[in-house]
KERO-31628 format. One record per residue: residue number from 1; residue in three letters; chain; x, y, z of N, C-alpha, C in turn. Coordinates in nm, 4 decimals. Atoms other than C-alpha are relative to their C-alpha. Layout:
REM KERO-31628
DRENPA  timi  drenvo  zami      n_px      n_py      n_pz     ca_px     ca_py     ca_pz      c_px      c_py      c_pz
DRENPA   NUM     ALA     A         X         Y         Z         X         Y         Z         X         Y         Z
...
REM end
This chain:
REM KERO-31628
DRENPA  timi  drenvo  zami      n_px      n_py      n_pz     ca_px     ca_py     ca_pz      c_px      c_py      c_pz
DRENPA     1     MET     A   -0.1122   -0.0930    0.0097   -0.9309   -0.9825    2.1006    0.0675   -0.0205   -0.1350
DRENPA     2     ILE     A   -0.0655    0.0055    0.1298   -0.7748   -0.9002    1.7657    0.1516    0.0082    0.0185
DRENPA     3     ARG     A   -0.1466   -0.0045   -0.0054   -0.4059   -0.9502    1.7004    0.0482    0.1320   -0.0595
DRENPA     4     ILE     A   -0.0562   -0.1266    0.0483   -0.2070   -0.6281    1.6596    0.1487   -0.0183   -0.0241
DRENPA     5     LEU     A   -0.1414    0.0013    0.0354    0.1253   -0.6073    1.4817    0.0505    0.1433   -0.0029
DRENPA     6     LEU     A   -0.0621   -0.1325    0.0055    0.3614   -0.3124    1.5138    0.0891    0.0066   -0.1233
DRENPA     7     SER     A   -0.0833   -0.0173    0.1184    0.5110   -0.1890    1.1886    0.1367    0.0557    0.0410
DRENPA     8     GLU     A   -0.1329   -0.0576   -0.0250    0.8774   -0.0941    1.1664   -0.0099    0.1528    0.0052
DRENPA     9     ARG     A    0.0190   -0.1447    0.0052    0.7591    0.2568    1.0873   -0.0439    0.0561    0.1355
DRENPA    10     ILE     A    0.0477   -0.0506   -0.1289    0.5700    0.2980    1.4170    0.1083   -0.0158    0.1072
DRENPA    11     LYS     A   -0.1086    0.0189   -0.0972    0.8646    0.1581    1.6122    0.1013    0.1131   -0.0113
DRENPA    12     LYS     A   -0.0968   -0.1085    0.0221    1.0948    0.4176    1.4565   -0.0564    0.1329    0.0483
DRENPA    13     THR     A    0.0632   -0.1251   -0.0414    0.8496    0.7042    1.5130   -0.0119    0.0083    0.1516
DRENPA    14     ALA     A    0.0179    0.0009   -0.1456    0.7782    0.6025    1.8724    0.1307    0.0282    0.0733
DRENPA    15     GLY     A   -0.1294   -0.0240   -0.0629    1.1480    0.6087    1.9519    0.0375    0.1469    0.0076
DRENPA    16     LYS     A   -0.0312   -0.1431    0.0039    1.1560    0.9807    1.8719   -0.0944    0.0845    0.0858
DRENPA    17     LEU     A    0.0997   -0.0737   -0.0776    0.8582    1.0760    2.0904    0.0377    0.0087    0.1475
DRENPA    18     PRO     A   -0.0232   -0.0081   -0.1445    0.8649    1.1922    2.4542   -0.0570   -0.1252    0.0691
DRENPA    19     PRO     A    0.0456    0.1218   -0.0688    0.8219    0.9030    2.7027   -0.1486    0.0007    0.0354
DRENPA    20     GLY     A    0.1416   -0.0063   -0.0365    0.4766    1.0221    2.8147   -0.0914   -0.0306   -0.1174
DRENPA    21     VAL     A    0.0800    0.0253    0.1196    0.3386    1.0190    2.4609    0.0157   -0.1457   -0.0419
DRENPA    22     ARG     A   -0.0253    0.1413    0.0340    0.4997    0.6805    2.3970   -0.0837   -0.0925    0.0874
DRENPA    23     GLU     A    0.0804    0.0813   -0.0920    0.3277    0.5363    2.7054   -0.1487    0.0067   -0.0343
DRENPA    24     LYS     A    0.1405   -0.0151    0.0370   -0.0107    0.6786    2.6021   -0.0300   -0.0766   -0.1291
DRENPA    25     ALA     A    0.0189    0.0724    0.1257    0.0319    0.5332    2.2521   -0.0034   -0.1503    0.0258
DRENPA    26     SER     A   -0.0039    0.1424   -0.0333    0.1209    0.1935    2.3949   -0.1301   -0.0442    0.0665
DRENPA    27     GLN     A    0.1262    0.0315   -0.0672   -0.1861    0.1985    2.6208   -0.1169    0.0023   -0.0985
DRENPA    28     ALA     A    0.1075   -0.0094    0.0991   -0.4106    0.3078    2.3329   -0.0010   -0.1220   -0.0913
DRENPA    29     ILE     A   -0.0095    0.1189    0.0848   -0.2845    0.0196    2.1170   -0.0549   -0.1214    0.0739
DRENPA    30     ALA     A    0.0520    0.1118   -0.0803   -0.3579   -0.2270    2.3983   -0.1520    0.0094    0.0148
DRENPA    31     ASP     A    0.1448   -0.0189   -0.0132   -0.7068   -0.0774    2.4468   -0.0727   -0.0363   -0.1293
DRENPA    32     VAL     A    0.0606    0.0325    0.1290   -0.7825   -0.1090    2.0756   -0.0003   -0.1511   -0.0217
DRENPA    33     ALA     A   -0.0067    0.1464    0.0148   -0.6689   -0.4719    2.0775   -0.1132   -0.0669    0.0769
DRENPA    34     ALA     A    0.1037    0.0597   -0.0839   -0.9170   -0.5481    2.3556   -0.1415    0.0336   -0.0489
DRENPA    35     ALA     A    0.1347   -0.0470    0.0327   -1.2109   -0.3540    2.2073   -0.0365   -0.0096   -0.1475
DRENPA    36     PHE     A    0.0294   -0.0053    0.1436   -1.1821   -0.3856    1.8292   -0.1094   -0.0995   -0.0362
DRENPA    37     GLY     A    0.1119    0.0842    0.0400   -1.4980   -0.5236    1.6734   -0.1264    0.0260    0.0800
DRENPA    38     ASP     A    0.1166   -0.0361   -0.0814   -1.7300   -0.3821    1.9404   -0.0210    0.1513   -0.0132
DRENPA    39     PRO     A    0.0155   -0.1435    0.0287   -1.8550   -0.0445    1.8079   -0.0317    0.0864    0.1223
DRENPA    40     HIS     A    0.0323   -0.0792   -0.1194   -1.9882    0.0663    2.1474    0.1262    0.0326    0.0787
DRENPA    41     ARG     A   -0.1266   -0.0266   -0.0695   -1.6422    0.0331    2.3012    0.0913    0.0886   -0.0832
DRENPA    42     HIS     A   -0.0792   -0.0883    0.0872   -1.4834    0.2038    1.9967   -0.0257    0.1457    0.0353
DRENPA    43     ARG     A    0.0357   -0.1394   -0.0269   -1.6730    0.5208    2.0759    0.0636    0.0484    0.1296
DRENPA    44     GLY     A   -0.0599   -0.0381   -0.1269   -1.5456    0.5228    2.4326    0.1498    0.0225   -0.0106
DRENPA    45     LEU     A   -0.1443   -0.0158    0.0202   -1.1879    0.4900    2.3106    0.0326    0.1172   -0.0915
DRENPA    46     GLY     A   -0.0270   -0.1029    0.0999   -1.2235    0.7466    2.0359    0.0578   -0.0584   -0.1272
DRENPA    47     LEU     A   -0.0458    0.0633    0.1236   -1.1353    0.4944    1.7660   -0.0919    0.0450   -0.1124
DRENPA    48     ARG     A    0.0771   -0.0575    0.1091   -1.2439    0.6380    1.4347    0.0445   -0.0600   -0.1324
DRENPA    49     LYS     A   -0.0306    0.0551    0.1317   -1.2650    0.4842    1.0886    0.0368    0.1146   -0.0929
DRENPA    50     LEU     A   -0.0462   -0.1038    0.0916   -1.0694    0.6883    0.8340   -0.0397   -0.0307   -0.1437
DRENPA    51     ALA     A    0.0283    0.0444    0.1369   -1.1173    0.4899    0.5145   -0.0395   -0.1465    0.0080
DRENPA    52     ARG     A    0.0484    0.1373    0.0052   -1.2098    0.1410    0.4038    0.0714   -0.0927    0.0971
DRENPA    53     ARG     A   -0.0748    0.0915   -0.0869   -0.9316   -0.0368    0.5966    0.0830    0.0713    0.1058
DRENPA    54     SER     A   -0.0863   -0.0724   -0.0938   -0.7782    0.2357    0.8142   -0.0805    0.0680    0.1105
DRENPA    55     TYR     A    0.0602   -0.0579   -0.1207   -0.8555    0.3684    1.1610    0.1041    0.0869    0.0687
DRENPA    56     GLU     A   -0.0914   -0.0787   -0.0827   -0.7082    0.6213    1.4006   -0.0563    0.0087    0.1407
DRENPA    57     ILE     A    0.0384   -0.0274   -0.1371   -0.7123    0.6790    1.7724    0.0909    0.1121    0.0494
DRENPA    58     ARG     A   -0.0784   -0.1119   -0.0537   -0.6031    0.9988    1.9440    0.0657   -0.0443    0.1295
DRENPA    59     VAL     A   -0.0716    0.0409   -0.1210   -0.3356    0.9382    2.2054    0.0503    0.1194    0.0803
DRENPA    60     HIS     A   -0.0479   -0.1211   -0.0644   -0.2395    1.2945    2.2905   -0.0650    0.1146   -0.0759
DRENPA    61     LEU     A    0.0645   -0.1136    0.0635   -0.3544    1.6414    2.1979    0.0239    0.0030   -0.1510
DRENPA    62     GLN     A   -0.0288   -0.0090    0.1431   -0.1791    1.6297    1.8617    0.0315   -0.1343   -0.0654
DRENPA    63     TRP     A   -0.0466    0.1264    0.0569   -0.0782    1.2641    1.8141   -0.1117   -0.1021   -0.0183
DRENPA    64     ARG     A    0.0939    0.1068    0.0324   -0.2787    0.9847    1.6493    0.0770   -0.1255   -0.0358
DRENPA    65     VAL     A   -0.0537    0.1273    0.0476   -0.2010    0.6165    1.6041   -0.0896   -0.0439   -0.1144
DRENPA    66     VAL     A    0.0733    0.0450    0.1177   -0.3035    0.4961    1.2589    0.0139   -0.1511   -0.0106
DRENPA    67     PHE     A    0.0045    0.1455    0.0139   -0.4082    0.1325    1.2154   -0.0490   -0.0359   -0.1397
DRENPA    68     ILE     A    0.0500    0.0554    0.1252   -0.4584   -0.0699    0.8994   -0.0569   -0.1374    0.0314
DRENPA    69     HIS     A    0.0684    0.1261   -0.0279   -0.7103   -0.3538    0.9242    0.0245   -0.0958   -0.1168
DRENPA    70     ASP     A   -0.0301    0.0994    0.1018   -0.6009   -0.6647    0.7370   -0.0560   -0.1343    0.0457
DRENPA    71     GLN     A    0.0733    0.1210   -0.0361   -0.8531   -0.9496    0.7825   -0.0095   -0.0155    0.1517
DRENPA    72     ASN     A    0.0089    0.0232   -0.1448   -0.7952   -1.0784    1.1403    0.1102    0.0698    0.0778
DRENPA    73     THR     A   -0.1128   -0.0680   -0.0622   -0.5052   -0.8475    1.2176   -0.0134    0.1510   -0.0186
DRENPA    74     LEU     A   -0.0144   -0.1455    0.0117   -0.4634   -0.4777    1.2891    0.1484    0.0301    0.0025
DRENPA    75     VAL     A   -0.1396   -0.0426    0.0015   -0.1315   -0.3257    1.1965    0.0040    0.1425    0.0527
DRENPA    76     ALA     A   -0.0233   -0.1355   -0.0505   -0.0335   -0.0277    1.4105    0.1059    0.0581   -0.0928
DRENPA    77     TYR     A   -0.0841   -0.0449    0.1106    0.1125    0.1583    1.1136    0.0965    0.1117    0.0399
DRENPA    78     ASP     A   -0.0866   -0.1140   -0.0334    0.2411    0.4898    1.2488   -0.0682    0.0889    0.1033
DRENPA    79     ILE     A    0.0497   -0.1052   -0.0886    0.2023    0.7719    1.4987    0.0224    0.1304   -0.0751
DRENPA    80     MET     A   -0.0068   -0.1216    0.0811    0.1227    1.0984    1.3210   -0.0800    0.1116    0.0657
DRENPA    81     THR     A    0.0839   -0.1122   -0.0401   -0.0144    1.4440    1.3823   -0.1266   -0.0046   -0.0851
DRENPA    82     HIS     A    0.1254   -0.0056    0.0755   -0.3647    1.5232    1.2611    0.0258    0.0394   -0.1455
DRENPA    83     ASP     A   -0.0300   -0.0448    0.1363   -0.2237    1.7071    0.9568    0.0708   -0.1083   -0.0808
DRENPA    84     GLU     A   -0.0696    0.1090    0.0694    0.0074    1.4174    0.8689   -0.0975   -0.1112   -0.0389
DRENPA    85     VAL     A    0.1017    0.1011    0.0318   -0.2884    1.1769    0.8856   -0.0790    0.0442   -0.1229
DRENPA    86     SER     A    0.0745   -0.0514    0.1150   -0.4801    1.3997    0.6418    0.0798   -0.0150   -0.1292
DRENPA    87     LEU     A   -0.0856    0.0152    0.1186   -0.1872    1.4046    0.3982    0.0148   -0.1460   -0.0393
DRENPA    88     TRP     A   -0.0142    0.1430    0.0263   -0.1400    1.0293    0.4310   -0.1262   -0.0542   -0.0657
DRENPA    89     LEU     A    0.1261    0.0454    0.0574   -0.5086    0.9690    0.3563   -0.0149    0.0430   -0.1453
DRENPA    90     ARG     A    0.0088   -0.0472    0.1381   -0.4942    1.1818    0.0445    0.0891   -0.0834   -0.0911
DRENPA    91     GLY     A   -0.0912    0.0846    0.0780   -0.1975    0.9761   -0.0763   -0.0546   -0.1406   -0.0194
DRENPA    92     GLN     A    0.0567    0.1344    0.0096   -0.3853    0.6507   -0.0077   -0.1136   -0.0077   -0.1011
DRENPA    93     ARG     A    0.1185   -0.0004    0.0881   -0.6832    0.7533   -0.2194    0.0356    0.0145   -0.1461
DRENPA    94     LYS     A   -0.0414   -0.0167    0.1412   -0.4810    0.8072   -0.5401    0.0189   -0.1337   -0.0654
REM end
């Protein structure tokens, strides 16, 4: 099991979401912690690699949790819409 840290950013964003989405995000983060490093389980969760060190998992129709992999730790960075993730990725590649 990999250690997952919650960023201040995700805590702030989660506080603004409806309770149902917040619960799904929390469960998805726990599932990723248990399965990270096993590609067969990644597929079942819908965990997807975005870039060299970043991943996303869909938690609701429009919401994604973005993770940043840092050696032996995953940082749950933020909860974003699909479009926000795309914009964030473009900013990371500059």
